[in-house]
C-alpha positions in Angstrom: 191.7 272.4 -81.0 189.6 271.6 -84.1 189.5 274.3 -86.8 185.9 274.8 -88.0 185.0 274.0 -91.6 185.1 277.1 -93.9 181.9 278.5 -95.3 180.8 277.0 -98.5 178.9 278.6 -101.4 177.6 276.4 -104.2 176.5 278.2 -107.3 174.0 276.3 -109.5 173.3 277.8 -113.0 169.8 277.1 -114.3 168.0 277.7 -117.5 164.5 276.2 -117.9 165.2 273.6 -115.2 161.7 273.5 -113.7 161.3 269.7 -114.3 164.7 268.7 -112.8 165.9 271.2 -110.3 163.8 270.3 -107.2 165.4 266.9 -106.5 168.9 268.3 -107.2 168.4 271.0 -104.6 167.0 268.6 -102.1 169.8 266.2 -102.6 172.5 268.9 -102.2 170.8 270.2 -99.0 170.5 266.7 -97.5 174.1 265.8 -98.4 175.6 269.0 -97.0 173.3 268.9 -93.9 174.6 265.4 -93.0 178.2 265.6 -94.1 179.4 269.2 -93.7 179.6 270.9 -90.4 180.4 274.4 -91.7 178.0 277.0 -92.9 176.8 276.4 -96.5 174.6 278.2 -99.0 173.1 277.1 -102.3 172.6 279.9 -104.8 170.7 279.2 -108.0 171.6 281.6 -110.8 168.6 281.8 -113.2 169.7 282.7 -116.7 166.6 284.1 -118.4 164.3 281.1 -117.6 161.0 281.1 -119.4 159.5 278.4 -117.3 158.7 278.2 -113.6 162.2 277.4 -112.4 162.1 280.4 -110.0 158.8 279.2 -108.5 160.3 275.7 -107.9 163.4 277.2 -106.3 161.3 279.4 -104.0 159.1 276.4 -102.9 162.2 274.3 -102.1 163.8 277.3 -100.2 160.7 277.5 -98.0 160.7 273.8 -97.2 164.4 272.9 -96.6 165.6 273.2 -93.1 169.4 273.0 -93.6 171.7 275.6 -95.0 170.3 278.4 -97.1 168.9 278.5 -100.6 168.6 281.7 -102.6 167.7 282.4 -106.2 169.3 285.1 -108.3 168.3 286.3 -111.8 170.5 288.2 -114.2 169.4 290.6 -116.8 169.2 289.4 -120.4 171.7 291.9 -121.6 174.3 290.6 -119.2 173.8 287.1 -120.5 174.3 288.2 -124.1 177.6 289.8 -123.1 178.9 286.6 -121.7 178.3 284.8 -125.0 180.8 287.1 -126.7 183.7 285.4 -124.9 185.8 286.6 -122.0 186.3 290.3 -121.6 188.1 292.2 -119.0 186.2 294.8 -116.9 187.5 297.9 -115.2 188.9 295.7 -112.4 191.1 293.7 -114.8 189.4 290.4 -113.8 188.0 288.2 -116.5 
């Protein structure tokens, strides 16, 4: 009996990547669609973009037919906190 491939989540950080992100997302979607039989998801983490990166991600998400593509934006104050170096939270994880 063949064991199914595990689910795969690929996080892609992006800051002002409007000009470059579309072909990257399409290539990942094509590659995993052809070579990976498990469920996969591409998640673009937008880090305070000031250009139209989100719009490009949304356009590609509507057009690709394999996997799943989602965009996620974090608040600026969380971004500033990560630049101070690793800190432990209440859970004890870095």
